[in-house]
C-alpha positions in Angstrom: -32.7 21.5 -9.3 -30.1 19.8 -7.2 -26.6 21.0 -8.2 -24.7 19.7 -5.2 -21.7 17.6 -6.2 -22.1 13.8 -5.8 -20.1 11.7 -3.4 -16.5 10.7 -3.7 -16.6 7.0 -4.6 -13.7 5.0 -3.2 -13.4 1.4 -4.3 -11.1 -0.8 -2.3 -11.2 -4.5 -3.1 -8.9 -5.3 -0.2 -10.6 -3.3 2.6 -11.3 -6.6 4.4 -7.7 -7.4 4.8 -5.7 -6.2 7.8 -2.4 -4.5 7.6 -1.1 -2.3 4.8 -1.9 1.3 4.3 -4.8 0.9 2.0 -7.4 1.1 4.8 -5.8 4.2 6.3 -5.9 6.0 3.0 -9.4 4.9 2.5 -10.4 6.2 5.9 -8.6 9.5 5.6 -10.1 10.3 2.1 -13.6 9.3 3.3 -13.4 11.8 6.1 -12.8 14.7 3.8 -16.2 14.8 2.1 -19.4 12.7 1.6 -18.3 9.4 0.3 -19.4 6.0 -0.9 -17.1 3.2 0.0 -17.4 0.1 -2.3 -15.7 -2.9 -0.5 -16.7 -6.2 -2.2 -15.0 -8.3 0.5 -16.5 -6.3 3.4 -14.4 -4.3 5.9 -11.7 -5.1 8.3 -12.1 -4.9 12.0 -10.6 -1.5 12.5 -13.8 0.4 11.4 -14.1 3.2 14.0 -12.7 6.0 11.8 -14.8 4.9 8.8 -18.0 4.9 10.9 -17.2 8.3 12.3 -16.6 9.7 8.8 -20.4 9.0 8.1 -19.4 7.4 4.8 -22.0 5.2 3.0 -20.6 1.7 2.8 -21.5 -0.8 0.0 -20.1 -4.1 1.2 -21.8 -6.1 -1.6 -22.9 -5.7 -5.2 -25.8 -3.4 -6.1 -27.9 -4.4 -9.0 -28.1 -7.5 -11.2 -25.1 -6.7 -13.4 -22.9 -6.2 -10.4 -24.0 -9.4 -8.8 -23.4 -11.4 -12.0 -19.9 -9.9 -12.4 -19.0 -10.5 -8.8 -20.2 -14.1 -8.9 -18.1 -14.6 -12.0 -15.1 -13.1 -10.3 -15.4 -15.4 -7.3 -15.8 -18.4 -9.6 -12.6 -17.3 -11.4 -10.8 -17.0 -8.0 -11.7 -20.6 -7.2 -10.4 -21.8 -10.5 -7.2 -19.8 -10.0 -6.7 -21.3 -6.5 -7.3 -24.8 -7.8 -4.9 -24.2 -10.7 -2.2 -22.9 -8.5 -2.3 -26.2 -6.5 -2.4 -28.4 -9.6 0.4 -26.5 -11.5 2.6 -25.7 -8.5 5.3 -28.2 -9.5 8.2 -26.9 -11.6 7.8 -30.0 -13.8 5.2 -27.9 -15.6 6.4 -25.4 -18.3 6.5 -21.8 -17.1 3.6 -20.9 -19.4 1.4 -23.5 -17.8 2.4 -22.5 -14.3 1.4 -18.9 -15.1 -2.1 -19.9 -16.3 -3.7 -19.7 -12.8 -2.3 -16.2 -12.4 -3.8 -15.2 -15.7 -7.2 -16.3 -14.3 -6.4 -14.2 -11.3 -6.0 -11.1 -13.5 -9.4 -11.8 -15.1 -11.0 -12.3 -11.6 -9.6 -9.0 -10.5 -11.0 -7.3 -13.6 -14.4 -8.8 -13.0 -14.3 -7.7 -9.3 -13.4 -4.1 -10.3 -16.2 -4.1 -12.9 -18.7 -5.3 -10.3 -17.6 -2.5 -8.0 -17.9 0.1 -10.8 -21.4 -1.2 -11.6 -22.3 -0.8 -7.9 -20.9 2.8 -8.0 -22.9 3.6 -11.1 -26.1 2.4 -9.5 -25.6 4.0 -6.0 -23.8 7.2 -7.0 -24.7 8.1 -10.6 -23.5 11.7 -10.0 -20.2 10.9 -8.3 -17.7 13.7 -8.0 -15.0 11.0 -8.7 -14.7 7.3 -8.9 -11.4 5.8 -7.8 -10.1 2.2 -7.4 -7.5 2.6 -4.7 -5.8 -0.8 -5.3 -6.3 -1.7 -8.9 -5.1 -4.6 -11.0 -2.1 -4.1 -13.3 -4.0 -5.4 -16.3 -7.3 -5.2 -18.2 -7.8 -1.6 -17.4 -10.1 -0.9 -20.4 -12.0 -4.1 -19.9 -12.8 -3.0 -16.3 -14.1 0.3 -17.5 -16.2 -1.2 -20.3 -17.7 -3.9 -18.1 -18.2 -1.5 -15.3 -19.9 1.1 -17.5 -18.4 4.1 -15.8 -15.1 6.1 -16.2 -12.7 5.9 -13.2 -9.3 6.6 -11.8 -7.1 3.6 -10.8 -4.1 3.5 -8.5 -1.7 0.8 -9.8 0.8 0.0 -7.0 3.0 -2.5 -8.8 3.1 -5.0 -11.6 3.4 -8.6 -10.3 1.8 -10.8 -12.9 3.1 -10.9 -16.5 0.3 -10.9 -19.1 0.3 -13.9 -21.4 -1.3 -14.1 -24.8 -5.0 -14.7 -23.8 -5.0 -11.7 -21.4 -3.2 -9.5 -23.9 -5.9 -10.5 -26.4 -8.7 -9.5 -24.1 -7.0 -6.3 -23.3 -6.7 -5.4 -27.0 -10.4 -6.1 -27.5 -11.2 -3.6 -24.8 -8.6 -1.0 -25.7 -11.3 1.7 -26.4 -12.2 1.5 -22.7 -8.8 2.9 -21.8 -10.0 6.3 -22.9 -12.3 6.1 -19.8 -9.5 5.5 -17.4 -6.6 7.5 -15.9 -3.9 5.3 -14.2 -2.3 6.8 -11.1 1.2 5.5 -10.4 2.6 6.1 -6.8 6.1 6.3 -8.1 8.0 7.0 -11.3 9.5 3.5 -11.2 6.0 1.9 -11.3 5.0 4.2 -14.2 8.1 3.2 -16.1 7.4 -0.5 -15.5 3.7 -0.4 -16.4 3.2 2.4 -19.0 5.2 0.8 -21.9 2.9 -2.2 -21.8 -0.2 0.1 -22.1 0.8 2.9 -24.5 -2.8 4.1 -25.0 -3.6 4.3 -21.2 -3.4 7.9 -19.8 -1.4 8.0 -16.6 0.0 10.3 -14.0 2.5 9.9 -11.1 0.8 10.6 -7.7 1.8 9.4 -4.2 -0.9 7.1 -2.8 -0.4 7.6 1.0 -1.9 10.7 2.5 -1.1 12.7 5.7 -3.9 12.5 8.2 -2.3 15.1 10.4 -2.0 12.8 13.4 1.7 12.7 14.3 2.6 10.8 17.5 2.5 12.8 20.7 5.0 12.7 23.6 2.3 11.1 25.7 2.0 8.3 23.2 5.7 7.8 23.1 6.0 7.6 26.9 3.1 5.2 27.1 4.5 3.0 24.3 7.9 2.7 26.0 6.2 1.7 29.2 4.0 -0.8 27.4 7.1 -2.5 25.9 9.2 -2.0 29.1 11.9 -0.2 27.1 14.0 2.1 29.4 14.0 5.8 28.6 17.8 5.8 27.9 17.7 2.6 25.7 17.6 2.7 21.9 14.9 1.0 19.9 14.0 0.5 16.2 10.8 -1.0 14.7 10.6 -3.4 11.8 7.0 -3.2 10.6 5.2 -5.1 7.9 5.2 -8.6 6.5 8.4 -10.1 5.4 7.6 -10.3 1.7 10.2 -11.2 -1.0 11.0 -7.6 -1.8 12.0 -6.9 1.9 15.7 -7.4 2.6 15.4 -9.3 5.9 18.7 -11.1 5.4 20.6 -7.8 5.5 18.8 -6.8 8.8 19.5 -10.3 10.1 23.2 -10.0 9.4 23.4 -6.5 10.8 21.8 -7.4 14.1 24.4 -10.2 14.5 27.1 -7.5 14.1 25.8 -5.1 16.8 28.2 -4.0 19.5 25.7 -2.1 21.6 22.3 -3.1 23.0 19.3 -2.4 20.8 15.6 -3.1 21.3 13.9 -4.3 18.1 10.2 -4.2 17.7 8.8 -6.6 15.0 5.2 -6.2 13.9 3.5 -7.8 10.9 2.7 -10.9 9.0 4.1 -13.1 7.6 7.2 -13.5 9.8 9.9 -16.1 9.8 9.9 -17.8 13.2 13.3 -19.3 12.7 14.8 -15.8 12.1 13.0 -14.4 15.1 14.3 -17.3 17.3 17.8 -16.4 16.1 17.3 -12.7 17.0 16.1 -13.7 20.5 19.4 -15.4 21.0 21.6 -12.5 19.9 23.5 -10.9 22.8 22.8 -7.3 21.9 19.2 -7.6 20.7 16.1 -7.2 22.9 13.3 -8.5 20.8 9.7 -7.5 21.0 7.2 -9.2 18.6 3.7 -8.1 17.8 2.3 -10.6 15.2 0.0 -9.1 12.7 -2.1 -8.0 11.0 -2.9 -5.3 13.5 -5.1 -2.2 13.6 -3.9 1.3 13.3 -3.8 1.9 17.1 -1.3 -0.9 17.6 0.8 0.3 14.7 0.9 3.7 16.3 2.0 2.1 19.6 4.8 0.2 17.9 6.1 3.3 16.1 5.8 5.4 19.2 8.1 3.0 21.1 10.8 3.3 18.5 13.6 5.8 18.1 13.5 5.0 14.4 11.7 2.9 11.8 14.0 0.5 10.0 13.1 -0.1 6.3 15.2 -2.4 4.2 14.3 -3.4 0.6 16.2 -5.3 -2.1 18.0 -3.1 -4.7 15.7 -1.9 -7.5 12.4 -2.1 -5.7 10.7 1.1 -6.8 7.1 0.9 -5.5 5.9 3.3 -2.9 6.9 2.3 0.7 4.0 2.8 3.1 6.5 2.4 5.9 8.6 5.4 4.7 5.4 7.4 4.3 4.3 6.3 7.8 7.6 7.6 9.3 7.0 11.1 7.8 3.3 11.0 8.7 3.8 9.9 12.4 7.0 11.9 12.9 9.3 8.9 13.4 13.0 9.1 12.4 13.9 6.7 9.5 16.7 4.3 8.7 16.2 3.2 5.2 18.2 1.3 2.5 19.2 3.1 -0.7 17.2 0.6 -2.8 15.4 3.2 -5.0 17.3 6.0 -6.6 14.3 8.4 -6.6 13.6 7.8 -2.9 17.3 8.1 -2.1 17.5 11.5 -3.8 14.4 12.7 -1.9 15.9 11.6 1.5 19.5 12.6 1.0 20.3 15.4 3.4 17.1 15.1 5.4 18.0 15.3 9.1 15.3 12.8 10.0 16.6 10.0 7.7 19.7 7.8 7.7 20.5 6.0 4.5 22.6 2.9 4.1 23.6 1.0 0.9 21.1 -1.7 0.0 22.4 -5.1 1.0 25.2 -3.7 3.2 24.8 -5.2 6.7 28.1 -3.7 8.0 27.0 -0.1 7.3 23.6 -0.9 8.8 25.1 -2.3 11.9 27.3 0.8 12.4 24.2 3.0 11.8 22.3 1.2 14.5 25.2 1.2 16.9 25.5 5.0 16.5 21.9 5.7 17.3 22.8 7.1 20.7 25.6 9.4 19.4 24.0 10.3 16.1 20.3 9.9 16.4 18.2 11.3 13.5 15.8 14.1 14.2 12.1 13.7 14.3 10.4 14.6 11.0 8.8 18.0 10.9 6.1 19.4 8.7 8.5 19.6 5.8 8.9 15.8 5.6 5.6 15.5 3.8 6.8 17.7 1.1 10.1 15.9 0.7 8.1 12.7 -0.1 5.5 14.5 -2.2 2.9 13.3 0.2 -0.3 15.3 0.3 -3.0 15.8 2.9 -6.2 13.8 2.6 -8.1 17.0 1.6 -5.5 17.8 -1.1 -5.7 14.3 -2.4 -9.5 14.3 -2.5 -9.4 17.6 -4.4 -6.8 16.2 -6.9 -8.9 13.1 -7.5 -12.1 15.1 -8.1 -10.4 17.6 -10.4 -8.7 14.8 -12.4 -11.9 12.9 -12.7 -13.8 16.0 -13.8 -11.2 16.7 -16.5 -11.2 13.2 -17.8 -15.0 12.9 -18.0 -15.3 16.3 -19.8 -12.7 15.1 -22.3 -14.4 11.8 -22.8 -17.7 13.5 -23.6 
């Protein structure tokens, strides 16, 4: 009788997209043990680590139920896209403008259910089934339609549920017993959990440490690649300029600099008009790397910088992959005090410099003082300060949590 544990099933609906830290976490977890990766949209271009991990990859639905669900999800996505074009005008009432986004929630649920059906067929004895980037709604419906218990990382709540989606959620509430929600931060839990009082949940950091900090050779090579002199100071601004990013504060701070600074910008989307303005600032030496880019390029950008600059608007409480990257890659950090929990974790850390969120004057002074008051490189203790675990520890946690849930469900 075969008593060997089944594979770790990792479902990532957005594995085909570049950028972000979902692919890195997927890759790191897959390398820890035999795994099945369910990626309904396929995989991005940076596939080397996944191939080397010898993970089994399901880039399409397996079985008739999964195919039907995924086809329905894609039809719903088309309806949502058309609706967003039709109802884009503010002449429509807010409830009408939200309709396409309600259809998006349904499409995401159907996609997750298709992935769960695929996992059920290909790995019926899985040691754990985890959706790494899950929807913020219809948790029980995904479990019932998917036919298998699972863990789900909920990174943020963007779309408000209207009455039809809430009604569907109530119909499928019994499925919430087959789910444990994993919230990367306390703030996300506090935002989501009150809406789903029957959904079990735990706070658990999403990003994992792959034990690959930057080397001195990488740093020297990166400075040469960007033609940054050894005695110059440089910061990197990584990631797309999304609404929760506080680019205006960075913009105003750079205009106040009194000392030269190299600024490396990498990501997508970016604002070309802002970049043009930064090019013209007397104390800014701008280097741009349009994204999305693979992990090796991200390492190069971080390696060239004396610090990673992270600015968010006050109150944003979801996990920052960029903050985690700073600790993971051993890059000093300059970060806004936008999240009280993160601020408490970083206060007093020698590798972090905090500035008040939305305060360009203090940020400009911090950047000007990089030469005289440079933060230290993060050491091994940085991971613990952020409650970030190794990939092996995370895989063990997921397996133990899944085993506990399935025993209780039976």
